[in-house]
C-alpha positions in Angstrom: 0.0 0.0 0.0 2.0 3.1 -1.2 0.0 5.6 0.9 -2.1 5.3 4.1 -5.2 7.1 2.9 -4.2 10.4 4.4 -1.4 10.9 1.9 1.5 9.6 4.1 3.8 7.1 2.3 4.7 4.0 4.3 7.5 1.5 3.3 6.4 -2.1 3.0 7.3 -4.8 5.5 11.0 -5.5 5.9 11.9 -1.9 6.0 14.0 -0.2 7.2 16.8 -2.7 6.7 19.4 -3.4 9.5 23.1 -2.6 9.0 25.2 -5.7 8.6 22.4 -8.1 7.7 22.1 -9.8 4.3 19.9 -8.0 1.8 16.7 -9.9 0.9 15.9 -9.8 -2.8 12.2 -10.2 -2.2 12.2 -7.3 0.3 14.2 -5.1 -2.1 12.0 -5.9 -5.1 8.8 -5.4 -3.1 10.1 -2.0 -1.8 11.1 -0.8 -5.3 7.7 -1.9 -6.8 5.9 -0.1 -3.9 8.0 3.1 -4.5 7.3 2.9 -8.2 3.6 2.7 -7.5 3.7 5.6 -5.2 5.5 7.7 -7.8 3.0 6.7 -10.4 0.1 7.8 -8.3 1.7 11.1 -7.6 1.1 14.2 -9.7 3.8 14.9 -12.3 4.7 18.6 -12.6 4.8 18.5 -16.4 1.0 17.6 -16.6 1.4 13.9 -17.5 -0.7 12.6 -14.6 -4.4 13.0 -14.7 -6.4 13.0 -11.5 -8.3 9.9 -10.7 -10.3 11.2 -7.7 -11.3 14.5 -6.1 -8.4 16.6 -4.9 -8.8 17.9 -1.3 -7.0 21.3 -0.9 -7.0 21.1 2.9 -8.2 24.7 3.2 -5.4 25.9 0.9 -5.4 27.7 -2.5 -4.6 26.8 -6.1 -2.3 29.7 -7.1 -0.6 30.7 -10.3 -3.4 29.5 -12.6 -3.6 30.4 -16.3 -6.9 31.9 -17.6 -9.4 29.3 -18.7 -10.3 29.3 -22.4 -12.7 26.3 -22.9 -15.3 24.3 -21.1 -13.7 22.3 -18.3 -10.9 24.8 -17.7 -10.3 26.1 -14.2 -11.5 29.6 -13.3 -9.3 32.2 -11.7 -10.6 34.7 -9.1 -9.9 37.7 -11.3 -11.6 36.0 -14.3 -14.7 35.3 -12.3 -14.8 38.9 -11.0 -14.4 40.3 -14.6 -17.1 37.9 -15.9 -19.5 39.1 -13.2 -18.8 42.8 -14.0 -19.1 42.5 -17.8 -21.8 39.7 -17.7 -19.7 38.0 -20.4 -21.5 34.7 -19.7 -25.0 36.1 -19.6 -24.9 39.2 -21.9 -26.2 38.3 -25.4 -27.9 39.9 -28.4 -30.9 38.1 -29.9 -31.0 36.9 -33.4 -34.0 35.7 -35.4 -36.8 37.7 -36.9 -39.5 39.3 -34.7 -41.6 38.1 -33.1 -39.6 34.8 -33.0 -36.4 35.8 -31.2 -33.5 33.4 -30.6 -30.6 33.4 -28.1 -27.3 31.4 -28.4 -25.5 31.5 -25.0 -22.0 29.9 -24.6 -22.1 27.3 -23.2 -25.5 26.2 -24.5 -28.1 25.3 -21.9 -29.4 21.8 -22.2 -32.9 22.4 -20.8 -35.0 25.2 -19.4 -35.1 25.7 -15.6 -36.9 28.3 -13.5 -34.5 31.0 -12.5 -32.4 31.0 -15.6 -31.5 34.6 -16.4 -29.8 36.4 -19.3 -29.1 40.0 -20.0 -30.5 40.5 -23.5 -30.4 43.2 -26.1 -33.2 42.7 -28.6 -32.1 43.0 -32.3 -35.5 44.2 -33.6 -38.8 45.7 -32.8 -41.2 43.1 -31.4 -44.7 42.4 -32.4 -47.3 43.3 -29.8 -48.7 40.3 -28.0 -46.8 37.5 -29.9 -43.1 37.7 -29.0 -41.2 34.6 -28.1 -37.6 33.6 -27.2 -35.9 30.3 -28.0 -32.6 29.7 -26.2 -30.0 27.2 -27.4 -32.4 25.9 -30.1 -34.9 24.7 -27.4 -38.7 25.3 -27.7 -39.8 28.9 -28.0 -41.3 30.5 -24.9 -43.6 33.5 -24.6 -42.0 36.9 -23.6 -44.0 38.6 -20.9 -43.8 41.6 -18.6 -45.6 42.6 -15.4 -47.8 45.8 -15.5 -48.2 48.3 -12.7 -50.9 46.0 -11.2 -48.7 43.0 -11.1 -50.5 41.2 -13.9 -48.4 39.4 -16.5 -48.9 40.9 -19.9 -47.4 40.4 -23.4 -44.0 42.1 -23.5 -43.5 45.4 -25.3 -40.1 45.2 -27.1 -38.6 48.2 -28.8 -35.6 47.6 -31.1 -32.4 47.8 -29.1 -34.1 47.2 -25.7 -31.6 45.9 -23.1 -33.1 44.1 -20.1 -32.7 41.1 -18.0 -34.9 38.2 -19.0 -35.7 35.4 -16.5 -37.5 32.1 -17.1 -40.2 31.5 -14.5 -41.0 28.0 -15.4 -43.6 29.0 -18.1 -42.5 32.2 -19.8 -39.5 34.4 -20.2 -40.1 37.5 -18.1 -38.6 40.9 -18.9 -37.5 42.0 -15.5 -38.1 45.7 -16.4 -41.9 46.1 -16.0 -44.3 47.8 -18.4 -44.4 51.5 -17.7 -47.5 52.8 -15.9 -50.3 53.5 -18.3 -50.8 57.2 -19.1 -54.5 57.3 -18.8 -55.0 61.0 -19.6 -58.1 62.5 -18.0 -60.5 63.3 -19.4 -60.3 60.5 -22.0 -63.5 59.5 -23.8 -66.4 61.3 -22.0 -69.0 58.8 -20.7 -66.7 55.9 -21.7 -68.6 53.5 -19.5 -72.1 54.6 -20.6 -72.9 55.5 -17.0 -74.5 58.9 -17.8 -77.9 58.9 -19.6 -79.4 62.4 -19.3 -82.0 61.8 -22.0 -84.9 59.9 -20.4 -86.2 58.4 -23.6 -84.6 55.9 -26.0 -83.4 57.0 -29.4 -84.5 55.4 -32.7 -82.0 53.5 -34.8 -81.3 55.0 -38.2 -78.7 55.0 -40.9 -77.1 58.2 -39.5 -75.5 58.5 -36.1 -78.0 58.9 -33.3 -77.2 59.6 -29.7 -79.8 57.7 -27.7 -80.0 57.7 -23.9 -76.2 57.4 -23.3 -74.4 60.7 -23.6 -71.7 61.0 -26.2 -72.2 57.5 -27.6 -73.7 57.4 -31.1 -75.2 54.3 -32.8 -76.2 53.7 -36.4 -76.9 51.0 -38.9 -75.5 50.5 -42.4 -75.3 47.9 -45.2 -79.1 47.3 -45.3 -82.5 48.7 -44.7 -83.5 49.6 -41.0 -87.0 48.8 -39.9 -86.6 48.7 -36.1 -84.2 49.4 -33.3 -84.0 51.4 -30.1 -80.9 53.1 -28.6 -80.9 53.1 -24.8 -78.9 52.6 -21.6 -79.0 49.3 -19.9 -77.6 47.9 -16.6 -77.1 44.5 -18.2 -74.4 43.6 -20.6 -70.6 43.5 -20.8 -67.9 45.0 -18.7 -67.5 46.2 -15.1 -68.9 49.7 -15.2 -72.4 48.4 -14.6 -73.8 50.1 -17.8 -73.7 49.8 -21.5 -75.1 51.5 -24.6 -77.6 49.0 -26.1 -79.1 48.9 -29.6 -82.1 46.7 -29.0 -84.9 45.2 -31.1 -82.7 45.7 -34.2 -84.2 44.7 -37.5 -81.9 44.9 -40.5 -81.8 43.5 -44.0 -78.9 42.7 -46.4 -75.3 43.0 -45.3 -76.3 44.7 -42.0 -73.8 46.4 -39.7 -74.3 48.1 -36.3 -71.8 50.7 -35.3 -71.3 52.4 -31.9 -68.9 55.3 -31.7 -67.6 57.7 -29.0 -65.9 61.1 -29.7 -63.3 63.2 -28.0 -63.0 67.0 -28.6 -59.9 68.7 -29.9 -58.9 70.1 -26.5 -58.6 66.6 -25.1 -57.4 64.8 -28.2 -54.4 67.1 -28.6 -52.8 65.3 -25.6 -52.5 62.2 -27.8 -51.0 64.0 -30.8 -48.3 61.9 -32.5 -48.4 59.3 -29.7 -48.7 55.5 -29.9 -51.8 54.4 -28.1 -53.9 51.3 -27.5 -57.7 51.1 -27.6 -60.3 48.7 -26.2 -64.0 48.3 -26.1 -66.3 45.8 -24.3 -69.0 44.3 -26.5 -71.8 41.7 -26.5 -74.6 40.7 -28.9 -77.3 38.0 -29.1 -77.4 37.3 -32.8 -77.2 33.6 -32.1 -73.9 32.8 -33.8 -70.5 34.4 -33.9 -70.1 37.7 -35.8 -67.0 39.8 -36.6 -66.2 43.0 -34.9 -63.7 45.7 -36.0 -62.4 48.8 -34.3 -61.8 51.9 -36.3 -59.9 55.0 -35.1 -60.8 58.3 -36.9 -60.2 62.0 -36.8 -62.2 65.0 -38.1 -60.7 67.1 -40.8 -61.9 70.3 -39.0 -61.7 70.7 -35.2 -64.7 69.2 -33.4 -66.6 68.8 -36.7 -67.1 65.1 -37.2 -69.2 65.3 -40.4 -66.0 64.7 -42.3 -63.5 62.3 -40.9 -60.3 60.5 -41.9 -59.6 56.9 -40.9 -56.4 56.7 -38.8 -56.3 52.9 -38.5 -58.5 49.8 -38.6 -58.0 46.7 -36.5 -58.3 43.2 -37.7 -61.7 41.4 -37.4 -62.4 39.6 -34.1 -65.0 36.9 -34.0 -67.4 37.4 -31.0 -69.6 34.5 -29.9 -73.3 35.2 -29.2 -74.2 36.2 -25.6 -70.5 36.5 -24.7 -68.9 39.5 -22.9 -65.8 40.2 -25.1 -63.0 42.7 -24.8 -61.9 44.0 -28.2 -58.4 45.5 -28.3 -56.5 47.5 -30.8 -52.9 47.9 -29.6 -49.8 50.0 -30.5 -51.5 52.4 -32.9 -49.5 55.4 -34.1 -52.4 57.9 -34.4 -50.4 60.9 -35.7 -51.9 64.4 -35.5 -55.3 64.2 -33.7 -55.4 67.8 -32.6 -58.8 68.2 -34.4 -60.4 65.4 -32.3 -60.6 61.7 -32.1 -63.4 59.1 -32.7 -63.4 55.4 -31.9 -66.0 53.3 -33.8 -66.8 49.6 -33.1 -68.4 47.9 -36.1 -70.5 44.7 -35.7 -71.0 42.9 -39.0 -74.3 41.1 -38.3 -76.0 40.7 -41.7 -79.8 40.5 -41.8 -81.2 40.3 -38.3 -84.6 40.5 -36.6 -85.1 41.9 -33.1 -81.4 41.4 -32.0 -79.4 43.4 -29.5 -75.9 44.9 -29.5 -74.1 46.3 -26.4 -70.9 48.4 -26.2 -69.2 50.0 -23.2 -65.9 50.8 -21.6 -64.4 52.7 -24.6 -60.7 53.0 -23.6 -57.6 54.8 -24.9 -54.2 55.2 -23.3 -50.6 55.9 -24.3 -49.3 52.3 -23.9 -48.2 49.3 -25.9 -51.2 47.2 -25.0 -54.6 48.2 -23.6 -54.6 48.0 -19.8 -57.4 47.5 -17.3 -60.4 49.8 -17.6 -61.0 52.0 -14.5 -64.6 53.2 -14.3 -64.6 56.9 -13.4 -66.8 58.4 -10.6 -70.4 59.1 -11.8 -70.4 62.7 -10.4 -67.3 63.6 -12.3 -68.5 61.9 -15.5 -71.9 63.7 -15.2 -70.2 67.0 -15.0 -68.2 66.2 -18.1 -71.3 65.2 -20.0 -73.1 68.4 -19.0 -70.4 70.4 -20.9 -71.9 68.8 -24.1 -75.5 68.4 -23.1 -77.0 70.9 -20.6 -80.2 69.2 -19.4 -82.8 70.0 -16.8 -84.4 66.8 -15.4 -87.1 67.3 -12.8 -86.6 65.1 -9.8 -90.0 65.9 -8.4 -92.8 68.5 -8.6 -91.8 72.1 -7.8 -88.2 71.8 -9.0 -87.3 75.3 -10.2 -85.8 75.6 -13.6 -85.0 79.3 -13.5 -86.2 82.8 -12.7 -87.1 85.9 -14.7 -89.9 88.4 -15.3 -93.2 88.7 -17.0 -92.7 90.3 -20.4 -96.3 90.2 -21.7 -99.7 89.3 -20.4 -99.2 85.6 -20.9 -95.5 85.1 -21.2 -92.4 85.1 -19.0 -88.7 85.3 -19.8 -86.9 82.7 -17.8 -83.1 82.4 -17.4 -81.9 78.8 -17.0 -78.3 78.7 -15.6 -76.3 75.7 -16.6 -74.6 73.5 -14.0 -71.4 73.4 -16.1 -70.2 75.9 -18.8 -70.9 74.4 -22.2 -68.4 73.5 -24.9 -70.1 76.0 -27.3 -73.1 78.2 -27.2 -76.4 76.1 -27.4 -78.6 76.8 -30.4 -81.9 75.3 -29.4 -84.0 73.5 -26.8 -86.1 70.3 -26.8 -88.9 70.2 -24.1 -90.5 66.9 -23.1 -93.9 68.5 -22.7 -94.7 72.1 -21.7 -97.5 71.0 -19.5 -94.9 69.3 -17.2 -94.0 72.8 -16.1 -95.9 75.8 -14.7 -95.2 79.6 -14.9 -95.4 81.1 -11.5 -95.7 84.9 -11.1 -94.7 86.1 -7.6 -97.7 87.0 -5.4 -100.2 86.5 -8.1 -100.9 83.5 -10.2 -99.6 80.1 -11.4 -100.7 78.3 -14.6 -99.4 75.4 -16.7 -97.1 76.3 -19.5 -98.4 75.9 -23.0 -95.1 76.4 -24.8 -91.4 76.8 -23.8 -89.3 78.3 -26.6 -85.5 78.8 -26.8 -84.6 82.4 -27.3 -80.9 82.9 -26.9 -77.9 81.5 -24.8 -74.4 81.9 -23.7 -71.9 79.4 -22.4 -73.4 79.6 -18.9 -77.1 80.1 -19.4 -80.1 80.2 -21.8 -83.1 82.5 -22.1 -86.4 80.7 -22.4 -89.7 82.3 -23.4 -92.6 80.5 -21.5 -96.2 81.0 -22.4 -98.9 80.2 -19.7 -102.6 79.8 -20.0 -105.0 82.5 -20.8 -104.8 84.0 -17.3 -103.4 87.5 -17.4 -100.0 88.1 -15.8 -98.8 91.4 -14.7 -96.0 92.8 -16.9 -92.8 93.4 -15.0 -93.5 91.1 -12.1 -91.0 88.5 -11.2 -91.6 84.9 -12.1 -90.1 81.4 -12.2 -90.5 78.2 -14.2 -91.0 75.1 -12.1 -91.9 71.5 -12.7 -95.2 70.0 -11.9 -94.1 66.4 -12.2 -90.9 64.3 -12.2 -91.2 63.8 -16.0 -90.3 67.3 -16.9 -87.2 67.7 -19.1 -85.6 70.5 -21.0 -82.5 69.7 -23.2 -80.3 72.4 -24.7 -79.0 71.4 -28.1 -76.1 72.3 -30.3 -73.2 71.5 -28.0 -72.6 67.7 -28.7 -69.8 66.5 -30.9 
């Protein structure tokens, strides 16, 4: 046995020899063989001897090493420190053609494992929602990012993006999160269809009609229209609790139902030359799947949507019947929208009889992919809507519309002050029924109104001429206009987009 298991060499039996005694050939030969074996199992300094077992350093260092150059070479302290600082073993640039990116690290990985991490520079602009990464010719995995809510989303990849990418066992995660969505307020007014100042439904036509839901227009095309109502409903898609519903729709031919929402120039300019994403919640009850398309448009003249230019059109999305569906249109370069912005959702339904189409939660934000819709407060949304549609809705009898004076024996001049300054000066008024109101002259008489006529207006108020019954009023006396039931409504027109 050349060594004792702890590295100490021990001479074989018969050693050491005694002076003056005859030499034994067997002892001598055994000793020389044992010495030869011990030398053979020792490490030659010229590198001839390979190790046959693990080498225990006894808490000492290997010093004077040359730099490793290939797999299996030793690693020096300074090489490890430099590799860590420069990320030379993890820093790579992708290859491939977007959205199918590839990575070829050295050495190659043999299989994916959670926690694998690379510092990656992407060689090209990705495609929204479909980017993948294949490492060392293994199967491609989806590239994802977390948004500000901690929800994993498809990754947004600009050309030249440098970021750490870590495999989580399912996807490759870009460690840099998606930037917070820039939800500019106000965005689309009444985006969740919460506000319905008109108390009666609109009638579907081939031109855009705003029914009950403020700022959301609906129309039909592609065939003859013989039925349809436009109203607000508390049933349907989304989380806002409301939607704009085209109900009892009857169309012929290649019928199509469109909902659209508009943004005035003062708000749209915030999105000028930005890249945005849109989304809308929809539902229908046609009975079979139909295709929906989103169309972004802009007016050629500020706030005048009678003439528009199409900015971009999404691909068609098949929507199943009676299914709450989120339509998205991502990463849209919308250019100069300083004249305004309109988002239209088209439902290609064909010929239908008494069918219904819902739309709500119209959304736009400066982001690569449409985020989560946040329903605004009703009170704030109502105030925004009143900028476009000043309305008096009686809540009960004796609600006062406004005050003024008697100008003739049977008429009074009433000033109605708006709750919110209007976008432009109103040009007319629509009254539910004059008999829902009475003209009261202070200290004298009260009679039901027989007519309420728009006279003039500014941004903050309108002058209404009210005619009472045949009873004679005293000219110059003060008067007011008040409701006699909760059904009374006066709508000032001419301010909507």
